C-alpha positions in Angstrom: 104.3 109.2 102.8 104.1 107.7 106.2 101.5 109.5 108.3 103.4 109.6 111.6 100.4 110.6 113.8 97.7 108.3 112.3 98.8 105.1 113.9 99.9 106.8 117.1 96.6 108.4 117.7 94.7 105.2 117.0 96.8 103.3 119.5 96.6 106.2 122.1 92.8 106.0 121.9 92.9 102.2 122.3 91.2 101.5 119.0 92.0 98.7 116.6 92.2 99.0 112.8 89.0 97.1 112.2 86.9 99.3 114.5 88.2 102.5 112.9 87.8 101.2 109.4 84.2 100.1 110.0 83.4 103.5 111.6 84.9 105.3 108.5 83.3 102.8 106.0 86.7 101.8 104.6 88.5 98.4 104.6 90.9 97.5 107.3 93.5 97.0 104.6 93.0 100.5 103.4 93.5 102.0 106.9 96.7 99.8 107.2 98.0 101.2 103.9 97.4 104.8 105.2 99.2 104.1 108.5 102.2 102.4 106.8 102.6 104.8 103.9 101.7 102.4 101.2 98.8 104.7 100.2 98.0 108.3 100.8 94.4 109.4 101.8 92.7 112.1 99.7 91.7 115.4 101.3 88.2 114.2 102.1 89.6 111.1 104.0 92.1 113.3 105.8 89.2 115.5 107.0 87.2 112.4 108.1 90.2 111.0 110.0 90.8 114.4 111.6 87.2 114.7 112.7 87.1 111.1 113.9 90.2 111.4 116.1 89.6 115.0 117.1 93.1 116.2 115.9 94.4 118.4 113.2 95.4 117.1 109.8 98.9 118.4 110.6 99.0 116.1 113.6 97.9 113.1 111.5 100.7 113.7 109.0 103.5 115.0 111.2 102.7 113.4 114.5 102.6 116.9 116.2 100.5 120.0 116.1 101.5 122.9 113.9 103.5 125.6 115.6 104.4 129.0 114.2 107.7 128.8 116.2 108.8 125.7 114.3 111.5 126.4 111.7 
């Protein structure tokens, strides 16, 4: 599954993959796989990514925040 918001938020914050990967203690390749849908992060990594970027897990996956009005 491609995580639509993951790559977008990294670029929006002006960070490169190597910086994020080093901060999260994962390889750059692993982060690239997450961003391109070749691998899916487990729930612990989703929580780390969410905390790191200051966005919801929903944003990381869908590229937008959750809305009750959404159908």
